[in-house]
ROZAVO-66728 format. One record per residue: y, z, x of N, C-alpha, C, O in turn; residue number from 1. Coordinates in steps of 0.02 Angstrom, whole numbers, plus 50000, padded with zeros to 5 digits. Atoms other than C-alpha are relative to their C-alpha. Layout:
REM ROZAVO-66728
<site n_py="Y" n_pz="Z" n_px="X" ca_py="Y" ca_pz="Z" ca_px="X" c_py="Y" c_pz="Z" c_px="X" o_py="Y" o_pz="Z" o_px="X" nr="NUM"/>
...
***
This chain:
REM ROZAVO-66728
<site n_py="50044" n_pz="49974" n_px="49990" ca_py="50345" ca_pz="49608" ca_px="49098" c_py="49976" c_pz="50072" c_px="49944" o_py="50019" o_pz="50114" o_px="49929" nr="1"/>
<site n_py="50015" n_pz="49965" n_px="50046" ca_py="50243" ca_pz="49722" ca_px="48973" c_py="50014" c_pz="50093" c_px="50006" o_py="50010" o_pz="50124" o_px="50059" nr="2"/>
<site n_py="49987" n_pz="49919" n_px="49989" ca_py="50282" ca_pz="49920" ca_px="48935" c_py="49950" c_pz="50033" c_px="50058" o_py="49974" o_pz="50076" o_px="50095" nr="3"/>
<site n_py="50049" n_pz="49971" n_px="49981" ca_py="50121" ca_pz="49964" ca_px="49018" c_py="49994" c_pz="49984" c_px="50082" o_py="49964" o_pz="50018" o_px="50124" nr="4"/>
<site n_py="50000" n_pz="50018" n_px="49933" ca_py="50153" ca_pz="49867" ca_px="49178" c_py="50034" c_pz="50026" c_px="50053" o_py="50095" o_pz="50033" o_px="50046" nr="5"/>
<site n_py="49942" n_pz="49966" n_px="49944" ca_py="50209" ca_pz="49948" ca_px="49354" c_py="50041" c_pz="49958" c_px="50016" o_py="50037" o_pz="49897" o_px="50018" nr="6"/>
<site n_py="49929" n_pz="50042" n_px="49968" ca_py="50379" ca_pz="49912" ca_px="49419" c_py="49971" c_pz="49999" c_px="50076" o_py="49956" o_pz="50046" o_px="50112" nr="7"/>
<site n_py="50022" n_pz="50009" n_px="49935" ca_py="50326" ca_pz="49817" ca_px="49575" c_py="50063" c_pz="50022" c_px="50054" o_py="50046" o_pz="50037" o_px="50111" nr="8"/>
<site n_py="49954" n_pz="49970" n_px="49950" ca_py="50495" ca_pz="49871" ca_px="49665" c_py="49972" c_pz="50080" c_px="50000" o_py="49958" o_pz="50109" o_px="50052" nr="9"/>
<site n_py="50010" n_pz="49927" n_px="49983" ca_py="50452" ca_pz="50053" ca_px="49620" c_py="49938" c_pz="50013" c_px="50045" o_py="49938" o_pz="50057" o_px="50088" nr="10"/>
<site n_py="50054" n_pz="49999" n_px="49968" ca_py="50282" ca_pz="50027" ca_px="49685" c_py="50018" c_pz="49993" c_px="50085" o_py="50007" o_pz="50033" o_px="50131" nr="11"/>
<site n_py="49976" n_pz="49998" n_px="49910" ca_py="50348" ca_pz="49972" ca_px="49860" c_py="50042" c_pz="50038" c_px="50028" o_py="50054" o_pz="50038" o_px="50088" nr="12"/>
<site n_py="49969" n_pz="49936" n_px="49972" ca_py="50452" ca_pz="50119" ca_px="49866" c_py="49964" c_pz="50047" c_px="50016" o_py="49973" o_pz="50078" o_px="50068" nr="13"/>
<site n_py="50065" n_pz="49945" n_px="50000" ca_py="50304" ca_pz="50234" ca_px="49843" c_py="49972" c_pz="49980" c_px="50065" o_py="49981" o_pz="50020" o_px="50111" nr="14"/>
<site n_py="50024" n_pz="50032" n_px="49949" ca_py="50222" ca_pz="50130" ca_px="49971" c_py="50017" c_pz="50007" c_px="50062" o_py="49977" o_pz="50020" o_px="50108" nr="15"/>
<site n_py="49958" n_pz="49999" n_px="49934" ca_py="50348" ca_pz="50128" ca_px="50106" c_py="50004" c_pz="50075" c_px="50020" o_py="49995" o_pz="50095" o_px="50078" nr="16"/>
<site n_py="49994" n_pz="49937" n_px="49984" ca_py="50373" ca_pz="50309" ca_px="50083" c_py="49941" c_pz="50020" c_px="50037" o_py="49946" o_pz="50037" o_px="50096" nr="17"/>
<site n_py="50062" n_pz="49980" n_px="49972" ca_py="50189" ca_pz="50349" ca_px="50115" c_py="49990" c_pz="49977" c_px="50068" o_py="49969" o_pz="50017" o_px="50110" nr="18"/>
<site n_py="50001" n_pz="50026" n_px="49932" ca_py="50193" ca_pz="50233" ca_px="50267" c_py="50043" c_pz="50033" c_px="50050" o_py="50023" o_pz="50042" o_px="50107" nr="19"/>
<site n_py="49948" n_pz="49966" n_px="49952" ca_py="50351" ca_pz="50320" ca_px="50343" c_py="49989" c_pz="50066" c_px="50009" o_py="49991" o_pz="50094" o_px="50064" nr="20"/>
<site n_py="50015" n_pz="49916" n_px="50014" ca_py="50312" ca_pz="50496" ca_px="50289" c_py="49944" c_pz="50022" c_px="50022" o_py="49940" o_pz="50066" o_px="50065" nr="21"/>
<site n_py="50077" n_pz="49959" n_px="49988" ca_py="50118" ca_pz="50523" ca_px="50289" c_py="49972" c_pz="49949" c_px="50066" o_py="49927" o_pz="49973" o_px="50100" nr="22"/>
<site n_py="50026" n_pz="50043" n_px="49937" ca_py="50079" ca_pz="50386" ca_px="50430" c_py="50045" c_pz="49985" c_px="50043" o_py="50032" o_pz="49947" o_px="50089" nr="23"/>
<site n_py="49940" n_pz="50003" n_px="49947" ca_py="50245" ca_pz="50396" ca_px="50517" c_py="50021" c_pz="49940" c_px="50032" o_py="50051" o_pz="49940" o_px="50086" nr="24"/>
<site n_py="49962" n_pz="50052" n_px="49961" ca_py="50287" ca_pz="50225" ca_px="50549" c_py="50071" c_pz="50003" c_px="49995" o_py="50098" o_pz="50047" o_px="49961" nr="25"/>
<site n_py="49926" n_pz="49997" n_px="49981" ca_py="50473" ca_pz="50178" ca_px="50600" c_py="50019" c_pz="49960" c_px="49941" o_py="49998" o_pz="49905" o_px="49924" nr="26"/>
<site n_py="49970" n_pz="50026" n_px="50072" ca_py="50571" ca_pz="50153" ca_px="50441" c_py="50024" c_pz="49942" c_px="50009" o_py="50007" o_pz="49896" o_px="49972" nr="27"/>
<site n_py="49939" n_pz="50053" n_px="49982" ca_py="50696" ca_pz="50034" ca_px="50512" c_py="49958" c_pz="49945" c_px="50020" o_py="49993" o_pz="49897" o_px="50039" nr="28"/>
<site n_py="50048" n_pz="50052" n_px="49953" ca_py="50550" ca_pz="49917" ca_px="50581" c_py="49966" c_pz="49972" c_px="49930" o_py="49955" o_pz="49912" o_px="49936" nr="29"/>
<site n_py="50050" n_pz="50031" n_px="50048" ca_py="50449" ca_pz="49881" ca_px="50409" c_py="50053" c_pz="49970" c_px="49943" o_py="50109" o_pz="49991" o_px="49928" nr="30"/>
<site n_py="49965" n_pz="50026" n_px="50056" ca_py="50501" ca_pz="49769" ca_px="50271" c_py="49944" c_pz="49983" c_px="49953" o_py="49888" o_pz="49981" o_px="49977" nr="31"/>
<site n_py="50057" n_pz="50028" n_px="50051" ca_py="50397" ca_pz="49713" ca_px="50118" c_py="49956" c_pz="49955" c_px="50023" o_py="49897" o_pz="49964" o_px="50008" nr="32"/>
<site n_py="50044" n_pz="50062" n_px="49984" ca_py="50326" ca_pz="49555" ca_px="50194" c_py="49982" c_pz="50022" c_px="50076" o_py="49952" o_pz="49976" o_px="50104" nr="33"/>
<site n_py="50017" n_pz="49981" n_px="49933" ca_py="50302" ca_pz="49655" ca_px="50381" c_py="49917" c_pz="49991" c_px="49995" o_py="49885" o_pz="50005" o_px="49944" nr="34"/>
<site n_py="50070" n_pz="50013" n_px="49996" ca_py="50125" ca_pz="49610" ca_px="50433" c_py="49981" c_pz="50071" c_px="50038" o_py="49986" o_pz="50075" o_px="50099" nr="35"/>
<site n_py="50019" n_pz="49952" n_px="49972" ca_py="50061" ca_pz="49791" ca_px="50456" c_py="49945" c_pz="50003" c_px="50050" o_py="49953" o_pz="50012" o_px="50111" nr="36"/>
<site n_py="50053" n_pz="50007" n_px="49945" ca_py="49890" ca_pz="49776" ca_px="50527" c_py="50008" c_pz="49944" c_px="50049" o_py="49995" o_pz="49951" o_px="50109" nr="37"/>
<site n_py="50012" n_pz="50068" n_px="49956" ca_py="49903" ca_pz="49607" ca_px="50599" c_py="50050" c_pz="50013" c_px="50054" o_py="50032" o_pz="49999" o_px="50111" nr="38"/>
<site n_py="49950" n_pz="49985" n_px="49946" ca_py="50052" ca_pz="49654" ca_px="50700" c_py="49997" c_pz="50067" c_px="50042" o_py="50035" o_pz="50082" o_px="50088" nr="39"/>
<site n_py="50011" n_pz="49938" n_px="49970" ca_py="49983" ca_pz="49821" ca_px="50744" c_py="50041" c_pz="50069" c_px="49990" o_py="50042" o_pz="50118" o_px="50027" nr="40"/>
<site n_py="49960" n_pz="49936" n_px="50039" ca_py="50091" ca_pz="49944" ca_px="50645" c_py="49939" c_pz="50040" c_px="49995" o_py="49937" o_pz="50090" o_px="50032" nr="41"/>
<site n_py="50054" n_pz="49945" n_px="50020" ca_py="49921" ca_pz="50027" ca_px="50580" c_py="49942" c_pz="49972" c_px="50026" o_py="49935" o_pz="49912" o_px="50036" nr="42"/>
<site n_py="50072" n_pz="50032" n_px="49993" ca_py="49745" ca_pz="50014" ca_px="50627" c_py="49956" c_pz="50023" c_px="49945" o_py="49976" o_pz="50045" o_px="49891" nr="43"/>
<site n_py="50051" n_pz="49998" n_px="50061" ca_py="49578" ca_pz="50032" ca_px="50534" c_py="50010" c_pz="50078" c_px="49968" o_py="50010" o_pz="50094" o_px="49909" nr="44"/>
<site n_py="50008" n_pz="49934" n_px="50033" ca_py="49587" ca_pz="50218" ca_px="50527" c_py="50069" c_pz="50017" c_px="49951" o_py="50063" o_pz="50049" o_px="49899" nr="45"/>
<site n_py="49961" n_pz="50009" n_px="50038" ca_py="49756" ca_pz="50200" ca_px="50463" c_py="50009" c_pz="49969" c_px="49923" o_py="50046" o_pz="49990" o_px="49878" nr="46"/>
<site n_py="50022" n_pz="50025" n_px="50067" ca_py="49701" ca_pz="50093" ca_px="50319" c_py="49966" c_pz="50046" c_px="49962" o_py="49980" o_pz="50055" o_px="49902" nr="47"/>
<site n_py="50052" n_pz="49948" n_px="50040" ca_py="49573" ca_pz="50221" ca_px="50268" c_py="50050" c_pz="50057" c_px="49982" o_py="50039" o_pz="50083" o_px="49927" nr="48"/>
<site n_py="49958" n_pz="49953" n_px="50024" ca_py="49712" ca_pz="50348" ca_px="50257" c_py="50051" c_pz="49985" c_px="49948" o_py="50076" o_pz="50023" o_px="49906" nr="49"/>
<site n_py="49946" n_pz="50024" n_px="50046" ca_py="49829" ca_pz="50241" ca_px="50171" c_py="49977" c_pz="50008" c_px="49931" o_py="50008" o_pz="50040" o_px="49888" nr="50"/>
<site n_py="50027" n_pz="49999" n_px="50050" ca_py="49706" ca_pz="50208" ca_px="50040" c_py="49971" c_pz="50063" c_px="49975" o_py="49937" o_pz="50062" o_px="49924" nr="51"/>
<site n_py="50023" n_pz="49934" n_px="50024" ca_py="49662" ca_pz="50386" ca_px="50019" c_py="50077" c_pz="50025" c_px="49966" o_py="50075" o_pz="50056" o_px="49913" nr="52"/>
<site n_py="49949" n_pz="49971" n_px="50018" ca_py="49852" ca_pz="50426" ca_px="49996" c_py="50017" c_pz="49958" c_px="49916" o_py="50040" o_pz="49980" o_px="49863" nr="53"/>
<site n_py="49986" n_pz="50034" n_px="50075" ca_py="49862" ca_pz="50289" ca_px="49855" c_py="49954" c_pz="50030" c_px="49948" o_py="49975" o_pz="50053" o_px="49894" nr="54"/>
<site n_py="50064" n_pz="49971" n_px="50050" ca_py="49693" ca_pz="50346" ca_px="49771" c_py="50036" c_pz="50061" c_px="49958" o_py="50045" o_pz="50057" o_px="49898" nr="55"/>
<site n_py="49964" n_pz="49946" n_px="50005" ca_py="49784" ca_pz="50521" ca_px="49766" c_py="50068" c_pz="50002" c_px="49955" o_py="50076" o_pz="50042" o_px="49909" nr="56"/>
<site n_py="49941" n_pz="50009" n_px="50024" ca_py="49964" ca_pz="50460" ca_px="49719" c_py="49985" c_pz="49961" c_px="49933" o_py="50019" o_pz="49976" o_px="49884" nr="57"/>
<site n_py="49998" n_pz="50043" n_px="50061" ca_py="49909" ca_pz="50334" ca_px="49586" c_py="49950" c_pz="50009" c_px="49950" o_py="49944" o_pz="49981" o_px="49896" nr="58"/>
<site n_py="50068" n_pz="49988" n_px="50056" ca_py="49747" ca_pz="50409" ca_px="49513" c_py="49957" c_pz="49942" c_px="49990" o_py="49931" o_pz="49928" o_px="49936" nr="59"/>
<site n_py="50056" n_pz="50058" n_px="50013" ca_py="49639" ca_pz="50253" ca_px="49556" c_py="49949" c_pz="50008" c_px="50052" o_py="49954" o_pz="50045" o_px="50101" nr="60"/>
<site n_py="50064" n_pz="50004" n_px="49954" ca_py="49482" ca_pz="50223" ca_px="49642" c_py="50005" c_pz="49939" c_px="50048" o_py="50013" o_pz="49884" o_px="50021" nr="61"/>
<site n_py="49992" n_pz="50065" n_px="49957" ca_py="49493" ca_pz="50098" ca_px="49795" c_py="49929" c_pz="49996" c_px="50042" o_py="49918" o_pz="50027" o_px="50093" nr="62"/>
<site n_py="50063" n_pz="50004" n_px="49973" ca_py="49317" ca_pz="50049" ca_px="49834" c_py="50011" c_pz="49987" c_px="50084" o_py="50067" o_pz="49972" o_px="50102" nr="63"/>
<site n_py="49995" n_pz="50007" n_px="49935" ca_py="49278" ca_pz="50036" ca_px="50035" c_py="50015" c_pz="49923" c_px="49998" o_py="50071" o_pz="49905" o_px="50016" nr="64"/>
<site n_py="50005" n_pz="50075" n_px="50003" ca_py="49248" ca_pz="49845" ca_px="50011" c_py="50083" c_pz="49969" c_px="49996" o_py="50101" o_pz="49917" o_px="50024" nr="65"/>
<site n_py="49947" n_pz="50033" n_px="50011" ca_py="49426" ca_pz="49823" ca_px="49957" c_py="50051" c_pz="50019" c_px="50058" o_py="50098" o_pz="49981" o_px="50068" nr="66"/>
<site n_py="49962" n_pz="50008" n_px="49953" ca_py="49507" ca_pz="49898" ca_px="50106" c_py="49991" c_pz="49960" c_px="50059" o_py="49952" o_pz="49966" o_px="50106" nr="67"/>
<site n_py="50001" n_pz="50054" n_px="49958" ca_py="49547" ca_pz="49756" ca_px="50194" c_py="50072" c_pz="49979" c_px="50019" o_py="50122" o_pz="49994" o_px="49987" nr="68"/>
<site n_py="49941" n_pz="50010" n_px="49988" ca_py="49676" ca_pz="49679" ca_px="50295" c_py="50037" c_pz="49949" c_px="49953" o_py="50097" o_pz="49938" o_px="49957" nr="69"/>
<site n_py="49965" n_pz="50056" n_px="50052" ca_py="49697" ca_pz="49538" ca_px="50143" c_py="50033" c_pz="50033" c_px="49966" o_py="50089" o_pz="50011" o_px="49954" nr="70"/>
<site n_py="49969" n_pz="49953" n_px="50060" ca_py="49742" ca_pz="49680" ca_px="50022" c_py="50055" c_pz="50045" c_px="50037" o_py="50103" o_pz="50062" o_px="50003" nr="71"/>
<site n_py="49969" n_pz="49948" n_px="49973" ca_py="49824" ca_pz="49796" ca_px="50146" c_py="50051" c_pz="49987" c_px="50061" o_py="50072" o_pz="50030" o_px="50099" nr="72"/>
<site n_py="49958" n_pz="50024" n_px="49940" ca_py="49932" ca_pz="49691" ca_px="50267" c_py="50075" c_pz="50012" c_px="49997" o_py="50113" o_pz="50020" o_px="50045" nr="73"/>
<site n_py="49928" n_pz="49989" n_px="50016" ca_py="50092" ca_pz="49715" ca_px="50194" c_py="50019" c_pz="50048" c_px="49935" o_py="49979" o_pz="50063" o_px="49891" nr="74"/>
<site n_py="49986" n_pz="49967" n_px="50065" ca_py="50197" ca_pz="49820" ca_px="50065" c_py="49996" c_pz="49962" c_px="49943" o_py="49978" o_pz="49989" o_px="49891" nr="75"/>
<site n_py="49994" n_pz="50038" n_px="50057" ca_py="50214" ca_pz="49680" ca_px="49955" c_py="49921" c_pz="49988" c_px="49972" o_py="49904" o_pz="49992" o_px="49913" nr="76"/>
<site n_py="50066" n_pz="49997" n_px="50039" ca_py="50027" ca_pz="49655" ca_px="49943" c_py="49949" c_pz="50060" c_px="49980" o_py="49906" o_pz="50059" o_px="49936" nr="77"/>
<site n_py="50016" n_pz="49937" n_px="50029" ca_py="49975" ca_pz="49830" ca_px="49941" c_py="50029" c_pz="50021" c_px="49927" o_py="49994" o_pz="50053" o_px="49888" nr="78"/>
<site n_py="49964" n_pz="49983" n_px="50065" ca_py="50098" ca_pz="49850" ca_px="49789" c_py="49958" c_pz="49952" c_px="49935" o_py="49946" o_pz="49969" o_px="49878" nr="79"/>
<site n_py="50031" n_pz="50047" n_px="50055" ca_py="50011" ca_pz="49699" ca_px="49701" c_py="49924" c_pz="50019" c_px="49996" o_py="49891" o_pz="50004" o_px="49946" nr="80"/>
<site n_py="50072" n_pz="49981" n_px="50006" ca_py="49836" ca_pz="49766" ca_px="49742" c_py="50010" c_pz="50070" c_px="49945" o_py="49977" o_pz="50078" o_px="49893" nr="81"/>
<site n_py="50015" n_pz="49954" n_px="50060" ca_py="49892" ca_pz="49933" ca_px="49657" c_py="50016" c_pz="49999" c_px="49928" o_py="49993" o_pz="50031" o_px="49881" nr="82"/>
<site n_py="49987" n_pz="50036" n_px="50081" ca_py="49973" ca_pz="49846" ca_px="49509" c_py="49941" c_pz="49986" c_px="49965" o_py="49927" o_pz="50009" o_px="49910" nr="83"/>
<site n_py="50060" n_pz="50023" n_px="50023" ca_py="49818" ca_pz="49771" ca_px="49485" c_py="49954" c_pz="50049" c_px="49976" o_py="49931" o_pz="50046" o_px="49919" nr="84"/>
<site n_py="50048" n_pz="49942" n_px="50027" ca_py="49705" ca_pz="49934" ca_px="49488" c_py="50038" c_pz="50043" c_px="49944" o_py="49999" o_pz="50072" o_px="49907" nr="85"/>
<site n_py="49984" n_pz="49972" n_px="50044" ca_py="49833" ca_pz="50015" ca_px="49372" c_py="49997" c_pz="49969" c_px="49927" o_py="49984" o_pz="49997" o_px="49874" nr="86"/>
<site n_py="50018" n_pz="50038" n_px="50071" ca_py="49827" ca_pz="49877" ca_px="49243" c_py="49928" c_pz="50013" c_px="49989" o_py="49925" o_pz="50040" o_px="49934" nr="87"/>
<site n_py="50064" n_pz="49997" n_px="50014" ca_py="49634" ca_pz="49887" ca_px="49242" c_py="49979" c_pz="50054" c_px="49957" o_py="49920" o_pz="50061" o_px="49942" nr="88"/>
***
């Protein structure tokens, strides 16, 4: 991993914190691969709120069209998306 690349584990921890503290999800029920939207843990309003938290926390811009189940259905997929935005 190059020096400028974000640490995937650290990104996942921050995202987990946002989900459990800001969106109030039950911490014991969520893992890196948990299907957040598909399983009903979060809804479309939560997706938008999550994107706003990520933008503020990481200083990135998330276009509306990127706020989708494909990008935001698991902590791992969210972390990969954020890492890509941070490298850009």
